[in-house]
N, C-alpha and C positions, 0 to 999 in steps of 0.2 A: 767158722762163722762166731761173731761176737754175739753177746746177748742181746745187745741193742737190736741187731738186725733179726735176730730170731723174734724178738717181740715185735719187730715191724712186720715181719712175715705173718706172725699169728693174728695180728690185728687185721691185715690184709685179707686173710683167709677167713675170719670170722664176718667181715663186712661184705666178701664176696658171697658167702654162704647165706647171710642174712636177706641181702638184696637180690643176689642171683637166685637164690633158692625161693624166695617168694615170687619172684617174677616167673620161674618155672612152675611152682604151683599154681599160681593164678592162670596161665595159659593152659597147664593141664586140666583144670577145673572147667575152664571156659569151653575147651574142646569137648570134655565129657558133656557138658551141658548142650552143646550144639549137637553132639552125636545123639543125644537121647530124643532130640527133636527131628532127626534124621537130616540135619543141615551141616554135616561134618565138612562137606565140598565148599560150602559157604565160609565156614571158619577158616579153612585154609586160605582161601581167596582174600579175604579180609585181613588175616594176619600177615601174608605176603606182601599185601599193599602197603600195611602199615608199617612193616619193617623196612620196606624198599625207601619209603618217604623219609621215615625217620633217619635212615641210614644216610640218605643225601643230605638231609639237613646237619646231621652229625659231621660228615665230611666236610661240608661247605663251611659250617661254623668253626670246625678245627681247623681248616686251612686258614680260615681268616685270622682267628686268634693266634695260631702259630706264627703267622707272618708277622703279626703285631709284636708278639713277645720276642720272637727270634730277631726281629728288626732292632729292638731295644738290647737284646743280647749281644748282638754285633758291634754296639757302640761302647760295651764294658771292656775295659783293658783288663783289670784283674781286681779281685774282691778279697781281702784280707780279713780274717777273723781272728780275735785276740785268743790266744791258748796257753793255759798256765802249765808250765812244767816245773815242778817243785817251787823254789822261790822265784823262778823267771816267769815272765809273762811274755810271750813272743807273738808275733802276727803271722798266722799260717795262711798262706794263700788257698782260695778254693779251687779246685780243679775245675777246668772249662767243662769237661763233660757233666759235672754236678750242676754247674749253671744252665747248661743246655737243658737238661733234665729238669730243672725247677720251671724254666720257661715253658717247656712242653706240658708239664703237669698243670701249671696254671691255664694254659689253653685248652687242655683237656676238660678240665673242671667247669670252665666257662661254656665249652661247647656242649658238654653233657647238660649243664643247668638250661640253656636255651633250647635244647632239642626236647627235653622234658617240659618246658613251658609250651612249646608248640607241638605237643604229642597228638593233637587231634587235626593237624594239616592235612593228613591223608583224606579225611572226609571233604574238605574243600576242594582238593584236588580232584577227587572223582567227581564232585559235583560240578566243577568247571568242565570236565570231559563229558559230561552226559546231560548238559543243560538243553540242548537242542533250541528250538524256538518257541516263543510264547504266542506270537501272533499278534502283537502289539508293537508298533514302531513309533517311539516319542519323536516330535517333529524339531526339538531343540538341537539335539546332537546327532541324531538319526540312528539310534540303536535300539534293537529290540528289547522289550521288557525282560527277556530272559537273561540278557548280559547284566542288568542291575540285581536280578533276582540270585542268580546262580554263579555269575563269574566275578563280579565286582567284589564280594565277600573275599575270595581267593586273593585278589590283587591287593586289598587292604592288609589282608593279614600278612602277606609277603613283604610290603612296604613296612608294616611295624617290626617284622622280623629283621629287615635289613637296617632299619633305624636303630633299632635297639643293639644290633651287633655292633655298628659303627660307632655308636656314642659310648658302649662299654670299652670298645678298642681305643677311642680317644682319651677316655678317663684312665684306662689301665696303663697307656703309654705316658701320660702326662705324671701319673704317679710313680712308674717305674724310673722316667728319666729325672724326677725329682730326688728320688732316692740314691740314684747312682750318680749324682751331681752334673748330668747333662743340662739341667734345667734349674735355674736359680736365679734369685732375685739379689742384684747387687746395685747398692746406691739407687734404689728406687727404679731400676731398670731391669728388665728381664733379659737374662743371658742364656742364650741356647747354642750349643755345638752345632757345627753344620750338619752332622749326622741327624740329631734330633730335630733340626729345623726342617730338613728334607722329609724325615718320616712324618712328623705332624702336618707339613703342608700337604703332603699326598693324602693323609686321612681326611683333611678339610676339603680337598678335591672331591673325594668319595662321598662325603656328606653333602657338598653342594649337589651332585647328581641326584641324591636321594630327596633332597629338598625340592628339586625341579620335579621329580617323579611325584611328589606328594602334591604340589600344586595342581599337577595335571589330573590327579584323583580328586581333588577338591572340586573341580568343575563337575566331573562325573557325580560327585556326591550331592551337589547342590540339585541336580537334575534328578538324581535318585532318592527322592525323599527327603532332601536337606535343605529346602528352600527355607526363607525367612517366615512364610505364614504357615507354621505348623506343619511343614513338608511341602506345601504347594508353592510354585514358583511365582515370585512377585516381580513387578516390572523393574525394580533394583536389582534382583538376582539376574535377570535377563540382560539388563543393560551394562551392569557394573561387575557384579561378583563372579560371573563366567568369564566375561573378557578380561578382568583383573587376574583371575586365576591362571589363565595362558600366558598373560604378559609377565606375571612372576615367575612362571616356569621358565620363560626365556631369561630373564635377569638371573635366576639361580643357575641357569645352565652357562651364562656368561661368567658368573662368579667361579663356577667349578672349573672352568676352562681357565680363567686368570688365577685361579689358586695353582692349576697345574704348571703354567708358565712361570708362577713365582718361585717354582723350586730353584730356579737359577739367580733368583733376585737376593741381594745382600741386605735390603732393609725390608722391614715389615709393615711400615708405614701403608703402602700400596694394598697390601693384602688386608690390613685392618679397614682400610677405606672400602674395599670391595664389599666385606662383610657386613660393614655398617651400613652401605648403600642398600644391600639386600633387606637388612632388618628394617630400615626406615620405610622401604618400598613395601615390605609385609605388612607393616603396621598401618601405612596408609591405604593400601588396596584391600585389605582384608577386614579392617576395623573403622578407621576414621571416616573414610569416604563413604562406605555403604550406610554408617550410621547418619551421616549428615544428608546424604540422598533419601534415607527413610523419613528423616524429619522435614525434609522438603519436597517430599513426594506427591504434594498436593497438586504440583504442576504436571505430573506424569501425563502422557498421552492417553486419552481415554480409550482409543481404539486398542492400544496395545494392552491397556489394564483389562478391557473387555475380552480380548482374545485370550489373555492368560487366565482369566477367571473361567472361561470356558474350558480350557485344556484342564485346570484344576478340576474342575466339577465332573468332567468325562472321566478323567484317570482315577478321580476318588470313588466314582460309582463302579468302575470297572475293577478296581482293586478289591472292592467288597462284594461283588457280585450282584450289584443293583441295576445292571442295564436290562432293560426289558421287563421291570416289574409291572405286573397286571394292575391297574388302578379302576376303581369305580365309586361312584358317589353314593352316599347313603343318607336317605331322608328321614324325617321324624317318623316315631312309630305310630301306626293307626290305632287309636285307642278302641275303636269300635269292632276291628276285625283281628288283627294281628295279635292283641292281647289275649284272645282266646286260645291262641296256639303257642302261647308264651312258654307255658311249662314244658309242653314236649320239646320246643326249640332249645330250652336251656337245660333240659335233662342231662345233657352231657357235661356240662360246665362243673369243674371241681371246686367245691369250697375250700379244700386244701391248697389252692393256688397261693404260691409265695410262702407256704408255711411248712417247709420239709421237715423240720424238727418236730413239730406237732403231730404231723402225719406219722413221723417213725415213731414217737412216744405213744401214740393210740395203738398202732399195730403191735407194738412190743407189749402193751397192757392187755390187748386182746388175746394175745399169744401166752399170757402169763409169765412172760419173761422178766426177772428181776434182777439178772446178773449186772453188777456195777461195772464191769470191764467190758460190756458188749457195745459193738459199733456196728451200725445198720447202713446198708446200701439200698436206698429206695428209689424207685422210679414210677413214672406214669406210662401206661401202655394202653393201646386199643386193642380188646378182644372182643370175640362174638358169643352172644348166649345161645342158649337152646332154642330161641326162637328166631335166630337170625340176625337180631339187633345187635348193633356195636355198642360196647359199654367201656367207659374209662375205669381202668383198674390201676391200684397201686400194688406194685410188685415189690417185695423187700425180702433181703437175705442178710442174716447176721453173722458176725465173726467176732472173735476175742480181740480186742485192742491191746496190742503187746505194752504200749506205754503205761495204759490205765492198770494193766495187770501187775506191771513191776511195782505200784505203790501199795498193792494188797498186801496184808498180813493176816495169816501166813501166806507166804507166796508160793504157788504150784511148785511142785518138782518139775526135773527137765523131762522126764517120761511123759508126764501128764500134759506138759505143754506142747511137747514136739511128737509125742506118739498118741496120745489120749484124745479125748473128745475136744480139749481146748485147742488142738492144733487144727481142727476142721471147721467149715462153716455150717451153719444149721440149714435145715430143709427150708426152701423158699416159701413165704407165706403171701398171700393176696388179699387185697380188701377192696371192695366197691368203693371207687373214689369219686363217681358221679354225683350229680344234684340229689339223687334219691338213696344214696348209701347210708347204711344204718349203722356203720362202724363195725360189723362183724365179718370174720374172715370167710374166704370163699373155699370150697373143697377142691375145685379143679379148674384148669384154665385151658387145657389142650386136648382136642380142639374146641371142645364146648364146655360152657360153664353150667353144669346141670344141678348143683345144690349150692347152699350157703353154711355148710356146718363147718365150725372152726377147726379145720383139719390143714395139713400141709398141702400146697398146691401140687407138686409132682414128685413122687418118690423117685429121687435119682438113682441111677443103677451103680451106686458105689458113693463113698464119700465126696463131698465137695472139697477139693484139696485146692483149687486155684481160686484166690480171693482178690477181692477188689481193693482192698486196703493194705496198710504195712502188715506184714505177715513174716515170722521167722522161719527158719527150716523145718521141714517135718520128715519123718522117716515112715516109709510105707514097707509094711510086711510082705514077704513073698506070697502069702497065701491069699493075698487081696486081689492078684491078678485072675482073670478069667481067660477063656479060650478065644472069645471075641475081642477082648480088650486087655492087652497086657498091662502091668502097673506102670505107672509113668515114674519118672525120676532117673537117678544115675545110681548104678549097683556100686555098694562099697567095696565088695571083692576083698582081696589081700592087704596086708598090713601096709605096704607102700603105697598103694593107691588110697586108702583110708587116711594115711599120714598127709598126703598132698591134699586131699579134700578138707582135712581138719584144719591144716595150716591155711589154706586160702580162705575158708569160710570162718576161720576164728572159733572153731567149735571143738574143743578137746574131747568132750563126749563121744564123738564119732570113733574114737579109739578105744573106748571102754566097753565093758560087758553089757552096757545099755542097747547097743545095737550088734548085728551080725553081719557076715560076710555076704549074706544072701539079701539083706535088707537093701532097700532104695532110699535114696535121700532126695527130697524135693527142695530146691532153693530157687531165689529169684522166682518164686511163684506168685507174688502179689503183682497185680496187673500193671501198675506203674514201672516197675522194675523189669517185667517181662516186654512190655512194648517198648521201652526206651532202648532196650539191648537188641530187640529185633529189628526195631524201625527207628533208628535215631534221627531220620529225617524229617520225622513228623511230630507234632504235639497232639496230645489226645485229651478229650473230655474224660471225666470220670466214667468208668465202665458202668453200665446198667445191665441189669438181669433181664433175661427174656426166657419164655419156654418155647422151645422149638423142637418139635418132634418128640414131646414128652420128655426132653432133656433140658437142663439147666444150661444156658449159654449167656456169656458175658459178651456185650456189643459194645464197642468204643468207637466214637467218630474221630476220624484221623484229619488234622490240619496241616496245610503249609503256611507258614507266618513269615513275614518279612517287613522290615522298616525301609526297604530300599526299592519299592515300587515307584517308577518314576511319576513325578509331578503331582503326587497325591498327597493329601493331609494324612495327619497320624490320629489314631484314637489310642485310648489307654486299653491294654489287653493283657490280662494276668500280669499287671505290673510293669509291662513294657509298652513302649510308644510305637505302634505298628500301623502301617498303611496297606498292608495286603493281608487277607485273610480268605483262604478258600478251605473247603471241607471235601477233598477229592475221595478220601479213603474210608473204608469200614472194615473194622477189624473184629473177628470173632474168636473167642476163646471157649472151648468146652470146659465147663467148671470142674468135670471129673477126670477127664483124660488128659486136659491141657491141649488138645489139638488147635492150633492157631491158623486162621486164614485171613489175608488181606485181600480186599476186594476195591475196585474202582467203583465209585458210586455211580459215575455216569460214563457213557462210551465216549464221550469227548474229552476226557482228562489226558491227553497225550502228554502234556507238560509234567503233570504229577507222575505219570508213568514212567517218564524218563528220569526224574527225581528219585523215584523208588530204585530204578535200576543202578543208580550211582551207588548203592549199597548191596548190590547183587541180589535184589528183591524184585522179583516178577509178580507183580500184583496180577490177580484174577480178574478177567473182565466182567463187567457189570451184569452181562446176561447169564453169568453163572451163580448169580444169587438164587437161592431156592425161593420159591414163590412164598412159604411160610415165613422164611427169614426175611424177605424183601417186606412183608407186611408188618414186621415188627420194627422196621427203621423209622425213627422220627426226625424231625428237622433238627440238625446240628445245633445245640443250645449256644455254643462259643460263637458260631458263625452268626447266628439270629442275634445275639446281643451287639456284635460289631456293626452288623447291617443296620440296626436300630439307631445306633450311636451315629453312625455317618449320615442316615437318612435325616436325623434331627438336625445335624449340622448343616446339612444341604438343601433340606426343604424338599418339597414334591418334585420339582423341576429345576433346570438350569435357570439361575436368576431369581428363584423364588426366595421369599424370606425364610430364615431358618426357623425351626421348631424346637421344642425341648421336650425331653422325656417326661411323662406324666403318668408313670405306672404306679406309683404308691401315693401317699397323702401328700407330700410336699416334695420330697426328693427322690431320685432314683435308687432303686434298691443296689446295694453293692457299691454305694459312692459313685466314683466316676469310672470305675472299671467296668468296660463293655462286656467282658466275659462273665460277670458275676450278677448280671440281671436276672430277675426272677419274674418271667412272664406268667400270665394266666395260661391255664391248660384247659381245654374244652373239646368235647367231640362234638362237631358240628357239621352242618351240611351248607357251605358257603358257595364253592364254585361249581360242585356238583350235587346230584341228588344223593349220592351216598355220603353218610356222616364220616369225617376224617377227624383225626386228631390235630388241633391247631394249638400253635402258641401264638399268644396276643399281647401286644404291647401298644401303648397308647401314647399319642402326642399332644401337646398343647400348642397354640399359636405363639408366635414371638412375644406377644404381651401376656400370655398365660392367662388369658381371659375367657378362652372357650376351647373346647376340643377341636383339634384340627384334623386328626386321622387315627385309625387304628392299624397297625401292621400286623399281618396274619401270615403264618407260615406253616407249612404242612409238608410230609413226604410223601402223601398219598399212597395210591397202590403200588407205584412203580418205584418207590424209594428216593427218586430224585427230588431235592429241596425245591418247593414251588411257594413264590411271594405273592401275597395280594394286600394292595393298599386301599383300605377302604376309607374314603375322604367324606368328612362331615359336610354335608351340603347345607345344614343349618345350624342354628347356634345351640349346640349341646354343651352342657357344662363340663368342666374339667373334672377329673377325680377328687382334686381337692375342693372344689365346689360341691361336688356331690358328697363328700365326706361331711362338710359342714351341714348339708341338709339331713344326713342321717342324723348327726349329733342333735338336730333340733326336733326331730320327729317324735312325737308322743309314743309312737310304736315301738321304736328302737329304745327310747328312753325306759319305757315301761319293761321292756324284754330284758334290758340289761339289770334292771332293779330286781326282776323276778328271778335271774339267774344267780345273782350274786346273795349268798348267804353269809353267815357268820363266820364259817371256816372255808368258803370259797372263794372263788376269783373269776373275773371276766375280763376277756381280752378282745378288743375289736380289731379284726383283721384289716388288711389293706383294701382299697377300693379298687376294683378291676372293672374295665369296659369291655362288655361282651356283646357282639353282633347276635342279635336275635330278634324275632318279631318285626322284621322290616326295618329295624333301626338299631339303636344303641341302648342296653340296658346296663345299668350300673349295680354291681353285687357287691356286698361287704358280709363276710361271715363274723358271727359272734361265737368265740370260744369260751368255754367256761369248764369249771370242776367244782364239785361240791365240798372237796377237800383238797386244798392247794398243797397240802404237805405229802398227801399219800397217792393222789391221782392226777394224771396228767390232764392239761385242757384238751377239750374235744370239741369238734363242731357241732353246737347246739342249735342255733338259728341262723337263718340266712335273710338278709334284707336286701330287696331289690328297688331299684329307683328307675322310673322312667315316666315322662310326661308330668313331670312334678307330682307323681304318685309314689308312695312308699309302701310296700308290702313286705311283712314279717312271717315267716313260717320256720318249722322244725327242719324243712329241707326246700329244694328249690320248687317243687311242684306245690307244697303248700305256701309258699312266698308268692309265687305267680298267682295262685287263686286269691290270696289276699290283695295281690296288685289289681288284679281284674275287677273285684269287687270294690275296689277304691276305698279301703279301709281306712286310710290315713287322709283322704280327702272328702269324707263325708260332711254333708251339709250340717249346719248348726253351729253352735258356739265352740269355742276352742276347749273349753273344760268338758263338754259333751263328747267332742272328738277324742279328747285325751282319755276320758273314762272308758269309752267304746274300744279304744286301741289298747288300753290296759287289760280290759276284760278279755278280749280276744288274744292278746299275747299270752295271758295267764292260761287260758284254755289250751292254746298251742303247746305251751309248756306241760301242761297235765297229759295231753295227748302223747308228747314225745316221752314223757317220764314212763307212762304205762307200756308203751311199746318196747322201751329199753329195760323195763324193769328196774327203775332206779326210784325207789320208794322215798328215800331222802328229798330228791328233787321233786317228787310228786306232793310232798308235805309243803314245801316252799312254795310251789305253784298253786296249791290249793288255799294257802293262806293269802297269797297275792291275789286270787280271784274273789276271795271273801272281802278284801279291801277294795278292789275295784268295783264290787257291786255294792259298796257300802253297808255290808251286813254286820249286824252286832253278833256277839259270840254265841247268844242262844237261838239266834235265827239258822235256817238251812236254806241254801239256795234252791 
């Protein structure tokens, strides 16, 4: 064997080792991970399915590309390459087997690239097989919604696969024929050999069939969320686009048949005419005629337009779960009666609504945490205190942020980051987040809150190993296992096993003396990676912590999301345009052991159960949710935002004027992305006598001049999402108008002036609308810090507005008292009212500073009180 062949064999062996060995290492690591979770049978089932589908794609594309290249190979007579022998240059013929091998090698490379590009096709195949029925049949083409949600994506992907393969084959054949001289341009005319003409004509015939299939899919896509009006079907879609798609499919089919017959033609003019006709028809049918019809659409049949609007409204509401929303009217607050109960009614409202970063900073400061690379996961939850009363609690867990840690100097060592304290999360902390919260940490949460000392909430029976944010691998020592609970993770074992794990995880220290054979390695332990691998069919909200049975548990709401729900408009959700959002799943992950469970949230989620079965997952029924876990479920935040966005677009009822989201001062939080809205959070008794945790978002009318409604969502005691639409029966102001009144209030102005010092800072929070006292109350929180360089902003004062009265207090109860006493609406001159309001605000600041032990704030409030009372320095109040 020559040196050249030795080198070729060596290079092939290295490539096979690198790519093949990497593939084996990854599959071995995945199997070990699934086995550590007790899911090895599922791993083998998924691997067999993936290999089978990819093998089918590989064989199909290999056969197709091989037929193309061998077709070119048959047209080649002989190929001669120059070869120098001494001073002589001779032409040496390339052997036919070599040419055939080159043709097959090109086909193999293209087939492998195509198979790799469509490596996830097995998921779509399984989804198609397990789709079942959704239970809604659209009236345009008569197909069930499950076809669009679960079957149409596979047809679109297969069409893309076939089209890409045919286009590549055409380009490959043209290029090879040009290289071999079978295709050339002579005297401005295209010259083709009979073999090349036959081959290319057959490829055009196949391409015509794919074009016809594509036009048929176009009609389905128009119904499945591809209409002209943001996804909804328009009269032009119904009258022109859908019929034109089927007509173009017939024309493309005729062109394909004509191309097949043209194999025996000797002139290409007719073939060019066929494809030119198809191109012109596609241009007219898909672009020109629909655009002209849209421009002249004023004369559309009103009955058809009304019917399509009704379909769009009904399917848009069904796609976001807005069918059967409970609605009731809310009148103005009774100033003589309801205001007396306002403090108790608003006690569960959180002043931290819409301010997760400030809440996290306050909890971190209360815990004395000053680590620069710390990341926190914080959530609101409803717990019961020792008196049996529900209270709103902010629960937080901290972890090290690997990205921030990488920028620190000196950087911690590998052992400290992967085996030491930096590898694990901190103990959960809790703070009273309701209206009467004082910013101090609670001692316990499960099942009764008995004290308020700054201690951890629940001592976990081991390190918190599974984290909500990005996390690197961690190593668990064998002595961390107990009789009741073995240590999680994958055992490192002998050198061969450690080599495969280190290769797949790109972690050479697993081979060093820093780890032992009895150690266990935890990887893919952050919740986004864990959930995406176990449940790839669903999208998830960020996991939130909860205390269940004295243990820390991560809870994540799982979504089914699609842009193919029939006849429904789209909203922007996590950067994508979607028209179907459902939250049928609840996933729990034990923070210590990693035990993962997926539940159906409701017993009626049959379609969601079928989707889960497509990935060999059998979700647990909703009645298997433990009562304590069910009480910790909240309304899915992503679903609530999507529902609010669609409800704002569609209004209260079919045919009603649209609304606009009015949750913040002037624009909706998170921009136009419905999944990033920041609702108010409150524990209120709205539909029942038992207070429940509600999410609240407000709407303004079409003109933005008054409050239209407040959307309230809760999971209640059953865990099932429940919506209530509170419609404003009278002219309530919008949050933007209420913000203007707060800005003009002497009480609020004086409070802001008293809180701001030479080294401090004041920030006004967003204005939220809270149903309480028989009507709507507007709440705004003033966040302040005496030292903006060293201390975070904290909730210092709360301002309430109702019936044109403004009350300011150190908490909800104090603000409600001020509101009831009419501090901002007192009789007399404006100057007297302003002075009284300033004095009252200064006194409240004094009282708040004494209770918090903040003597710097006490000094500033004392000086503000002196100014309000117009006392000279030698006088005493």
